[in-house]
N, C-alpha and C positions, 0 to 999 in steps of 0.2 A: 859370209865370213865377216864382213864389215858390221853386220847387225850383232853378231856374237861379241865382237870387240867392244862395241858401244855399250852393250848390256853389262859386260864385265867391268867396264870403266865406271859406270854409274854405281854398281855395287861397291866398288872400291871407294868411291867418294863418300857413300853413305856410311861405310864402316869407319873411314878415317874421321868423318865428322863426329860419329858417335864416340870414338876414342878420345876426341878432343873435348867433348862436353863433360863437365863434372857430374858426378852422381848426385843429382839434386836431392833425392830422398835421403841419402846418407849425409849430405851436407846439412840439411835442415834438422836431421836427427841429432847431429853433433851440436848444432847451434842451440837446439832445445835443451840438451843435457847440460851444456855449459851455463845457460841462463838459469836453469833450475838449481844447479849447484851453487850459483851465486845469489840465489833467492831473488832474481830479477824476474818476477812472475809475469809482468805484462810483456816483457821481451820474450819470455818462454812461450806465452800464448801465441804471439805473432809467429814465432818459429814453428810452433806446433801446428798452426793452421796451414802454413806452407808445407809442412811435412805430410799432413793428411791429404792435402790437395795433390801433392806430387805422387802419392801412391794411395789412391782411394780404397784399395783392398787391404791395406796394412792395418789390422785390428789393434796391434800394439800401439801404433801411432795415435789412433782414436782414444785408446785407454789412457795413454800418457797425457794427451791433451785434456782429457776429462779430469785427471788428477790435478793438473795446473789450474783448471777452472775451480775445482774444490778448494784449493789453497787460496784462491782469490775470492772465495765465498760466492762465486757465480754458479749456484747450485742448479739452476734451470738448464744452462748450457751443458753442464756436466751430465745431468740426467739424460738430456737429449742424445749426447754422444754414446753413453752407456746403453741406451735403448737401441740405437742403431747396431751396436755390437751384438746385443742379445737377439735382435731380429735376424741376424745372420747366423749366430751360434748361441742358442738358448742355454747351452751348458757351460758357457765361458765363466770359469770359477772366479777369476779376478774381477770381472765386471759384475758378477752377481754379488760378490762381497762388498764392492763399493756401492752398489745400488741398495743393498740392505742397510748399509751404514747411513746413506742419505735418507732413506725412509725412516730409520730409527731416530735420527737426529731431528727430523721434521715432525716427529710424533705421529707418523703414519704407520702405526704398529701393525695393523692388519696387512698392509702391503709388505712390510718387512717380514712378517710371518710367512707369507707366500714365498718370498725369496729364500728364506732360510729352509723352508721345506724342499725347495729345489736343490739347495746345497747339501741337505741331508742325503738326497738321492745320489748326488755326485760323489759323496765320500762318506761311507757308513762307518768309518773307523775313527772319526773325530768326535769327541764328546762336546766340542764347542758348538757345533751347529744345532744339535737337539736342545742344548742348554739355552741358546739364544732364541730358538723357536719357542721354548717353554716360557721364557721371559716375555716375549711378545704376546703369546697366548694369555698369560696372566694379566698383562696390561689391558687386554681387550675382553677380560672377564670370561675367557674360555678356559675355565678351571680344569675340566676333565682333560682337555687337550694338553694343558700345561703340565698336569700331573703325569700324563703318559710320556711326554717328551723329557721331563726330568728323570723319569724311570729309565728311558732309553739312554740318557746321558750317563746316569750312574751305572748302567750295565756295562758301559765302555770304560768308565773311570770311577770306580766305587768310592774313591776318596776325594773327588772333586768338591772343594769347599763351597763353590758357588751353587752347584746343583743341590748339595745337601741343605744349604741355606734356603734355596728356592722351594724345595720340597717341604721343608719345615714351615715355611711361611704359609704355604697352602694348608698344611695341617693345622696351624694355629688359627687360620681364618675359619676353619671348620670345627674349632674347639676340640680337635683330636690331639689332646696334650701328650698322651703316652707315645704316640707315633712321632710327634714333633720332638719331644725330649730325647727319644732314642736317636734320631737323626742328628740332633745338635750335640749330644754327647760324643757321637762318632766323629763329628766335625772337630770338636775340641781335642779329641784324642790324637787326631792327625795333625792339627795345627792349633795349639793352645793360644797362639798370639792373634788368631783371626778375630778381630773385634766385632765384625758383622755377626758371626755365629754366636759369639759370647752375648752380644746384646739381644739377639733373638731368644737365647736361652733365659736371659734375665726377664725378658718380656713374658715368656711362658710361665716362669716361676711367679712373677708378680700377678698375672691374671689368675693363677691358682692360689694366690694368697700365701705362697711359700716364702715368707719374708726372710727367714734365716738363709735360705738358698740364695736369694738375691744378694744378701750381705756377703755371702761366701764367694759369689761369682764376681763381685765388684769390690775387691779390696782397694785401699787408697791408691796403690801404685797403678791400678788399672783405670779407675774412674777419674782420678786426678790427672793422670798423664794424658788421657785422651780429651779431657775437657768436653765430654759429650753431654749436651743438655739432657738428652733422653736418658743416658745412664745415671746422671745425677738426680734426675727426677725420680726414677724407679728406686734408687738407693735412699734418697731423702725421705720419701713417703714410707718406704719399708721400715726404716729405722724408727719413724714415728709410731708405726703399728707395733713395733717390737718394744716400745717404751724406752728406746735409746734417745731421749729427747735432746740432750746436749750434742750428740753426734749428728742427729738429724738436723739440728739447727745449723751446725757447721756446714753440712752439705747444701742445705737450702740457701744459706747465705752465699755460697759459691755460685749457685744458680742465679741469684739476684745480681751478683757482680758480673756474671757473663751476659745477662740480658736484663736490662733495667725495665723492660716493658712487660715482661711476663707477670702474671697475677697469682698463679696457684702457689708459688713458694711462700707468699705472704699468708695465704690461708693456712697452710700447714705450719708455718712459724707461729701463727696465732694459736693453733691447736696445741702446739708444744708449750707455749707460754701458759695457756689455759691449764694444761695438765700439771704444770709446775706451780700453779696457784698465782701466777703473775698476771692478774686480770688487766691491769693498766697497759702492760706491754702487749698483751693479746689484742686489746682494743685497737691499738695503733696498727698492728699488722692486718687485722680484719679490714680496717679502714683503707689501708693500702691496697688490699685485694679488690675492694669495691671500686676504688679510684682508677685502677688499671684495667679492670675487666670489661670486655665487651662480649664475653662468652656466655654460653647457656648456664654456666655456674654462677652468674651474677646474683640470681635470686638467693642462692645458698649463702653467698658472701654477705649480702645485705641482712639476711636472717641471723647469721652468726654474729655480725657486728651489733645488730640490735639486741640480741640476747646477752652479749657481753656487757653492753651499756646498761641493760636492765639489771644485771647482777651488780654492777657498779653503782646502781641507784640513779643513773642519769636517764630518767624515764622520758624526758623530752626528746633527746636524741634517739632513744630506743624506739619511740613511737614513729619518728620520722623514717628510720631505716627499716623497721618492720613493715611499715605501710608500703615502702618501695618493694620489699620482698613480696608482699601480697599482690601488688600490681603485676609483678613479673611472673608469679607462679600461683597456682590455685591450691596450694597445700592448706588444708583446713586448720592444721596445727598453728599456723600463724595467727588465726583469729584468737586462739587461746592466749598466745603470748601478748598480743595487742591488748586483750582484755585485762591482763595482769598489769600492764604499764598504765593503761587508762585508769584502772582501779586505784593505782598508787598515786597517780599524778593529778587527777581531777577530783574536785570535791563533788561535782555533779556526776553521779554514777551511771547516768543513762547510756552514755557511749560505751562504758565498760559492760553494761548489761546487754547491749545489742551485740557486742563482740562475743561474749560468752554464749549467748543464744545462737548466734550464727555458727559458732564452733560446734555446738551440740547438734544442730540441725544437719550440718554437712557430714558430721561423723556418723549420724544415724542413717543418712542416705547411702553412705559407703558400706556400712555394716550395722544393721539394726541391733545386733547382739554385741557390738563393740563396747567395751568399757575399760577404762584405765584410770589411773590416779588423777589425770588432768580432767577427765570428764566429770569425775566425782567432785573435784574442787570447783569446777565451773558451776555445777548444780548447786553446791553449797553457797557459792557467792551470789548466784541468782536469787536463792531463797533469802539470804541475808539482806541483799539490797532491796528486794521487794518488801521485806519485813520492815526495814528502816523507812522506806518510802510510805508504807501504810501507816506507820506510827506518826511520821511527820505530818501526813495529811489529816489524820484523826486529831492530832494536837492542834493544828491550825483551825 
């Protein structure tokens, strides 16, 4: 009898003690929430650690603490916590979403793709997951997989602008212009204000040399309002090809004002001035293109500057810039242009003779049947120079 009374008394004491203890898990959860709402992130992390330790099986506590670490940019600790959650429950959707986000923001696109593929399995009704999987596949050069996932996304949401744009981008990469244009037209029909889709459509038109379409897709209120360097580039160059030189120059000048370091607007400004017969202004712009450029186009810029100076009669500068073009690029045509300036600038015609001969030799190596007005002019000048040299030698 005494033993039963003692046992009951001990049980009563334990129950009474438990009732007097605060719920530590609930307490630290409230502390964590209060700190997060006040954006006291370090205090939130301290509370979150206590919360997870008070109830090691509470996956929500681990997930909440991982979010606090993410806000503090302590990505490694966040990833460790999320991994622990997924070790216990590999289908935990909130943890998978955060892990995908971490991988994506860390440029670990292959890892992010694997996570999005798990999320697709968890919910086949959302277009977002296959679209994100497609984006990750595209970034890792898995184009067939990207194409398949974009198709899956569009099957769920046929008017999703991001999936339409992504599918069109893959089509443009493959030069499948008809398919890309069809997707982009559909995207603009559902959302005419979507600038990403509009710009892709402009890119497609530009690559196909449909310059009138570029102009119609980028009216002033669109290109001007967005101040997109890419949009202005496509529009400015298209207007040049359409012979709209004044409009082109206005757009190209906007480009220069947006970014003083870019070189190609000066090249096309030079072409516009040249087409309008303003050689002096063209020369200034070509020189600007040369001075600003470190691109593969530099040889073209040097050549154009030299040719403009040649037409202006400034053969000394023309020789200097054409020589630079020749050093950067093996275009045999430059030998011909150098020959012309050497011919005009120097009394001694030997250097001009060598340039003309180099031009003919290289052209014949490229195509033994090639012939054009420049080749005939080079032959005529070689004959004339040799005739004069022969006459001078005989006279001496």
